[in-house]
C-alpha positions in Angstrom: 0.0 0.0 0.0 1.4 3.4 -1.1 0.8 6.7 0.7 -0.5 9.9 -0.9 -1.2 13.3 0.6 -4.3 15.3 -0.4 -3.8 19.1 0.0 -7.4 20.2 -0.7 -8.3 23.2 -2.9 -7.2 26.4 -1.1 -4.1 27.2 0.8 -1.2 25.1 -0.4 0.8 23.6 2.6 4.2 23.8 0.9 6.2 22.7 3.9 3.9 19.7 4.4 4.2 18.7 0.7 8.0 18.9 0.9 8.0 16.8 4.0 5.9 14.1 2.3 8.4 14.1 -0.5 11.3 13.6 1.9 9.4 10.9 3.8 8.9 8.7 0.8 5.2 9.3 0.0 4.2 8.1 -3.4 2.0 11.0 -4.5 0.4 14.4 -3.8 -3.1 15.1 -4.8 -5.0 18.4 -5.2 -8.7 19.2 -5.7 -10.4 21.7 -7.9 -13.2 24.2 -7.6 -14.6 27.0 -9.7 -12.0 29.4 -8.4 -9.0 26.9 -7.9 -7.4 25.2 -10.9 -6.0 21.7 -10.0 -3.6 21.3 -12.9 -2.0 24.7 -12.3 -1.4 23.7 -8.7 0.1 20.4 -9.8 2.6 22.2 -12.0 3.6 24.4 -9.0 3.9 21.4 -6.7 6.1 19.7 -9.3 8.5 22.6 -9.2 8.7 22.4 -5.4 9.3 18.7 -5.0 11.7 16.0 -6.3 10.0 12.6 -6.3 6.3 12.8 -5.7 3.9 11.6 -8.5 1.4 14.4 -9.2 -2.3 13.7 -8.9 -5.6 15.6 -9.4 -8.2 14.5 -7.0 -10.2 15.5 -9.0 -10.1 17.8 -12.0 -13.5 18.7 -13.4 -14.4 17.3 -16.8 -16.6 20.3 -17.5 -13.7 22.8 -17.0 -11.7 21.9 -20.1 -11.9 20.4 -23.5 -10.2 17.0 -23.7 -7.3 18.4 -25.7 -6.7 21.0 -23.1 -6.7 18.5 -20.3 -4.3 16.2 -22.2 -2.1 19.1 -23.0 -1.9 20.3 -19.4 -1.2 16.8 -18.1 1.5 16.0 -20.6 3.2 19.4 -20.0 3.3 18.7 -16.3 4.9 15.4 -17.0 7.5 16.9 -19.3 8.4 19.7 -16.9 8.6 17.5 -13.8 9.8 14.2 -15.3 7.3 12.4 -13.1 4.1 10.4 -13.4 0.8 12.4 -13.6 -2.2 10.7 -12.0 -5.0 12.5 -13.8 -8.1 12.2 -11.6 -11.2 13.3 -13.4 -14.7 13.8 -12.2 -17.9 15.8 -12.3 -18.1 19.0 -10.3 -20.5 19.2 -7.4 -23.7 21.0 -8.5 -27.4 21.4 -7.7 -29.6 18.5 -8.9 -26.6 16.4 -9.7 -27.5 12.7 -10.2 -24.3 10.7 -10.5 -26.2 7.4 -10.0 -26.3 6.4 -13.6 -28.0 8.7 -16.1 -27.0 7.1 -19.4 -26.2 10.5 -21.0 -23.8 11.4 -18.2 -22.1 8.0 -18.3 -21.7 8.2 -22.1 -20.3 11.7 -21.8 -17.7 10.7 -19.3 -16.7 7.7 -21.4 -16.4 9.8 -24.5 -14.3 12.4 -22.7 -11.9 9.9 -21.3 -11.4 8.2 -24.7 -10.7 11.6 -26.2 -8.2 12.5 -23.5 -6.4 9.2 -24.0 -6.1 9.8 -27.7 -4.7 13.3 -27.2 -2.2 12.0 -24.6 -1.0 9.1 -26.9 -0.4 11.7 -29.7 2.0 13.6 -27.4 3.9 11.2 -25.1 4.2 7.7 -23.9 0.7 7.2 -22.5 2.1 5.3 -19.4 3.4 8.6 -18.1 -0.2 9.8 -17.4 -2.6 7.5 -15.7 -6.3 8.3 -15.7 -8.4 8.0 -12.6 -12.1 8.6 -12.1 -13.5 10.2 -9.0 -16.6 8.2 -8.3 -19.0 7.5 -5.5 -22.2 6.1 -7.0 -22.1 2.4 -8.1 -22.7 3.2 -11.8 -19.7 5.6 -11.8 -17.5 3.1 -9.9 -18.4 0.5 -12.5 -17.5 2.9 -15.3 -14.1 3.5 -13.6 -13.4 -0.2 -13.7 -14.2 -0.2 -17.4 -12.3 2.8 -18.7 -9.9 4.2 -16.1 -6.5 3.2 -14.6 -7.7 3.9 -11.1 -10.5 5.0 -8.9 -10.3 8.0 -6.5 -12.6 6.9 -3.7 -13.7 9.5 -1.1 -15.2 8.4 2.2 -14.2 4.8 1.5 -15.0 2.3 4.3 -12.6 -0.6 4.2 -15.0 -2.6 6.4 -17.6 -2.4 3.6 -15.1 -3.2 0.8 -17.1 -6.1 -0.6 -20.1 -3.9 -1.2 -18.2 -0.9 -2.3 -15.9 -2.8 -4.7 -18.6 -4.9 -6.3 -19.4 -2.4 -9.1 -15.7 -2.0 -9.7 -15.3 -5.7 -10.1 -18.2 -5.7 -12.6 -16.6 -2.9 -14.6 -13.2 -4.7 -14.7 -14.9 -7.9 -15.7 -17.0 -6.3 -18.5 -13.8 -4.8 -20.0 -11.8 -8.1 -19.4 -9.3 -6.3 -17.3 -7.0 -7.5 -14.5 -7.7 -6.0 -11.1 -3.9 -6.1 -10.3 -3.4 -3.4 -13.0 -6.0 -1.1 -11.4 -5.3 1.3 -8.5 -7.9 1.9 -5.8 -6.8 5.3 -4.4 -8.9 5.8 -1.3 -9.0 9.1 0.6 -9.0 9.0 4.5 -8.8 11.9 6.9 -6.2 11.4 9.6 -6.5 13.3 12.9 -4.0 12.5 15.6 -4.6 13.3 19.3 -5.2 11.8 22.7 -8.9 12.8 22.8 -10.7 10.5 20.4 -13.9 12.5 20.5 -12.1 15.8 19.8 -10.4 14.1 16.8 -13.7 12.7 15.6 -15.4 16.1 15.9 -13.1 17.6 13.2 -14.1 14.8 10.8 -17.8 15.0 11.7 -17.9 18.7 10.6 -16.6 17.7 7.2 -18.9 14.7 6.8 -21.9 16.8 7.8 -21.0 19.4 5.1 -20.8 16.7 2.4 -23.8 14.7 3.5 -26.1 17.4 4.7 -24.8 20.6 3.3 -24.5 19.4 -0.3 -27.9 17.5 -0.1 -29.6 20.7 1.0 -28.3 22.2 -2.3 -29.5 19.3 -4.4 -26.4 17.1 -4.5 -27.3 13.7 -2.9 -24.1 11.8 -3.9 -22.6 11.5 -0.4 -26.0 11.3 1.3 -26.7 8.2 -0.9 -23.3 6.7 0.0 -24.0 7.2 3.7 -27.3 5.4 3.2 -25.6 2.5 1.4 -23.2 2.2 4.4 -26.2 1.7 6.6 -26.7 5.2 8.2 -30.1 6.0 6.8 -31.5 7.0 10.2 -28.7 9.4 10.9 -28.9 11.0 7.5 -32.3 12.5 8.1 -31.0 14.4 11.2 -27.9 15.6 9.4 -29.8 16.9 6.4 -32.6 18.6 8.3 -30.1 20.4 10.5 -27.8 21.4 7.6 -30.8 22.7 5.6 -31.6 25.1 8.5 -27.9 26.1 8.8 -27.6 24.5 12.2 -24.2 23.2 11.4 -23.1 22.2 14.9 -26.2 20.1 15.3 -25.7 18.5 11.8 -22.1 17.5 12.9 -23.3 16.1 16.2 -25.8 13.9 14.3 -22.9 12.1 12.5 -22.4 8.8 14.3 -19.1 7.9 15.8 -19.1 4.6 13.9 -19.4 6.4 10.5 -16.3 8.5 11.4 -14.4 5.4 12.4 -15.3 3.6 9.2 -14.0 6.3 6.9 -11.2 8.1 8.8 -8.4 7.4 11.2 -8.7 9.3 14.5 -7.1 9.3 17.9 -3.8 8.5 19.5 -1.0 6.7 17.5 -1.8 3.3 18.9 -5.4 3.5 17.8 -4.5 4.7 14.4 -2.0 1.9 14.1 -4.8 -0.6 14.7 -7.0 1.2 12.2 -4.4 1.1 9.4 -4.6 -2.7 9.4 -8.2 -2.5 8.0 -7.0 -0.4 5.1 -4.2 -2.9 4.4 -6.6 -5.8 4.4 -8.9 -4.0 1.9 -6.3 -4.2 -0.9 -6.0 -0.4 -1.3 -3.3 0.5 -3.8 -2.9 4.1 -2.6 -4.1 5.4 0.7 -4.4 9.2 0.3 -4.4 10.9 3.6 -6.1 14.2 4.3 -4.2 16.2 7.0 -2.6 19.5 7.6 -0.4 18.2 10.5 3.2 17.2 10.2 2.7 14.8 13.1 0.0 12.8 11.2 2.2 12.8 8.1 5.1 11.3 10.0 3.0 8.8 11.9 1.5 7.4 8.7 4.9 7.1 7.1 6.1 5.1 10.2 3.1 2.8 10.0 2.8 2.2 6.3 6.1 2.8 4.5 
């Protein structure tokens, strides 16, 4: 299992990225928003580091034409001399239905095929791997069919059989070998003696994704929480978030959900939790943290 670091979409923690590079992390990943360009950030990170592979987690398909995405990715590779892990996905938006509208699935397939052609015309295609950011089963299946990897947010290793089933279906449909496919799962890591205080930081983020986005019409992460068995809790999270009672929404997130998708607490507790991620056959564990202590602890436990 390799380690990656996700640096989010706003302030770039340069010192943390350089430390990950020196500790032997495999990759660094950055997100994208309407006001933050992922591929520009990757080029900047490439200039600041020596060994890290450079990943977008994820760049929006709707932000660029396929030729522009391919041109940016290949330019980053040429400048850095390193692998580019081109994570692609749909932006969060109102009334988004990722669960399988045929038109959306066909558009993603067409886009990825076009990007691959453009990359092949420029460089050795192995220098750029294409990942899909996916949460809904239909999108995970599509990743198995057409991508080199899957960027999985809020992945629960204890539910890997259920979560990985559509991936296996996609790989089988395309007659592909699972060993050649990378599951890159994102997990928040919060280190501290007070487990509840550590969980609280994760709960605020989960409440924002599950309830905050659902109140604006994006049910993607809400549906994932339901599939994980938290349907009863979801109602309280969504209703509180819709009324902007953010603290109450966070308090409605169960401890067990946090423990399934994140690593929280003192080092010995996180060490025990890492075992579940190893057993889940994760190729790349992408940790979300802004703390050097968490970065170093994960290096000690995994690398």
